[in-house]
N, C-alpha and C positions, 0 to 999 in steps of 0.2 A: 300692874298687869292690866291690859286693855281687853275688854270683852267685845267681840264682834261676831254676831251670829253664833253665839255660844262658844266661840274660840277664845282662848286666853293667849295673849301675846306677851312675851317677856320684855325685858328692858335693855337687852344687849343690842347696840346699834351697828356693830360691825364684827365680822369674824376676822381673826388674825391668821391668814393663810391664803392659799391659792384656789380653794374650792374643792377640797377633798370631800367626797360624799360617802358616808358610812350608814348602811341600813343594817341594824343589829336586832335580831330576834323579833322582827316585825310580823304581827298577825293582824288580820282584819276580819271581823265577824259582823255579819248583818244582824239587825235587830231580832230576827227570827232564829238566831243561833246558828245560821249557816256560815261556816268558815270559808272565806274567799281566799285569803292568804294565811299561811300557817308557818310561822317561824322562818321568815325570809331573811337571808343574810347576804350582803354583797358590799363591796367597796368599789367606788369609781374615783380613781386618783386624778389629780389635775392633768389637763391636756389629754385626757382619754376620750375615746369615742366608744360608746356601748349601744348595742341594739337590744331592745327587749321585745320579745314576741310572746304571744300566748296562743292557745289552741282554740280561740274563739271565746265567746262570752265577753266579760268586761274586766278581766283581771288586770290587764295593762292600764286601762282607764282608772281603776281604783288605785293602782300604784302611783300613777301620775297625780291623782288628787291627794294622796298621802304625802307625796314629796312637796306639794305646794300648799299643804295644810288646809285644803278644802275638806278633807276627812282627817280624822285622828285615828292612829292605830289602836287596836284593842289592847295590844301588848307590844313591847319593844320600843326602840328609839331610832330616830333618824337624825344624823348629825352632819353638820357642815363644818369642816376645820375643827373637829372635836367639840363643837357647841351644839347642843340639842336644839333643833329648830323651834321647839316650844319656848326656848329662852330668848329667841330673837324677837325684836320689835317687829310689828307688821311691815313697816317701811324697810327695815333691814332685810327681812325675808324677801320682799318684792324686788329689792336691789340686787340680791345675791343669786336668785334663781328666777329665770324667765322661761316661758314656753312659747314656741312658735307653733301655732295651732292651725289646723285646716280651716277653722272658722274664726277668722280675725275680726275683732270688733272694730268697726270704722265709725268715727264721729261724722256727723253732718257738719263738716267744717273744711278748712283748707288742707291740702296735702301736708304742708309744714306742721300745722297743729296736730294732725293725726300721728305724726312721727314724734313730735316734741312732747307728747303726753307722758312719756316715760322719763323725761328730763326737762321739766319746764324752763329751767334757766339756760338751756343750750343756746349757743349762738346760731345764727343762720348758716355759718360756715360748717359747724358741727353737724347740723341737720343735713346739709347738702352732701357732706362727706359720707354720712350714713346712707343716704339715698344712692350715691355713686357706688358704694360697696355692695349694696343690694341690687344693683342694676336697674334702679327705678328711672334714672335720668334718660335712659335709652328710649323710653316711651315717648319722649318729647323731642322730636328731631331738631327743630331750629328755634325753640323757645328759649328765652333768657332764663337764668336761674330764678329771678324774681317772678316771672310768669309761671314757671313750674311750681314754685312753692305756694303760689296763690291759687292754683287749680282747686276748684271747689268740688268736694265729694258729697254726694247725696246720701240719703238713707240707704243703709246696707252697703255702702261703698259704690253706689252708682256713679259712674259708668264702668267701674273696674271689673275685670274677670276675677275668678277665684284665685288664680295664680298671682295676679297683681296684688290682690288683698294680702296674700301670704307674704309677698315681698315687702309690703309695708310692715308686717310683723317682724320680718328679718331686719329691716332698717331700724326698727325700734331696738332690737337686740344690739345692733352695731352701735347705736347711740348710747344706750345704757351701759354697755360693757359689763354684764353680770358675770359672776364667777362660774355659774352653771347655766347651761342652755339645754332645754329639752325640746327636741323637734318631734312633734306628734304627728305621725303618719303624713309626712310632708309630701306635697306634690312637686316641690322644688328641691334643689340641691344646694346645700351650703358649701361654698368653696373652701377647700382645705388650705388655701393660700392666706386666708384672713383669720 
């Protein structure tokens, strides 16, 4: 088991299935004893779309952090394809579940490398296909593919808008093809065609 920021990751490198998510008897308690989630149960079967809302506060954010192992449940288990996510290696968890966030991390690098970060061995054609699916190529009217991929992004994604940054996150999802995608308060719409 690998320790990372007090997280222990397992040794399982891949789940055998299509991405069924099961949250069973999950509770989360703050250090002060305040219960944020209490005995939560739900299943999200492959090819399902589920919206999770809350009445304010940060319950939804805590659930997202539990699903991605940024937090650990006080009780209960979270499983993907009947494997407890605690038993997955860190790389397996990151390949299996990805988040499209309002706040996309952008490297001070080329557009290509900003998308390739999720799959370093991807070909230029795979990166371009992910860009096309995410509608990124339409930003560049008459530029060649090579020119587009070599566009340099600055700190914080300069000169991109927030929506364009989010589309980079969506292109990363298309490139990585995880079993589970979490879209966090998105400003954009993922097409149901893909």
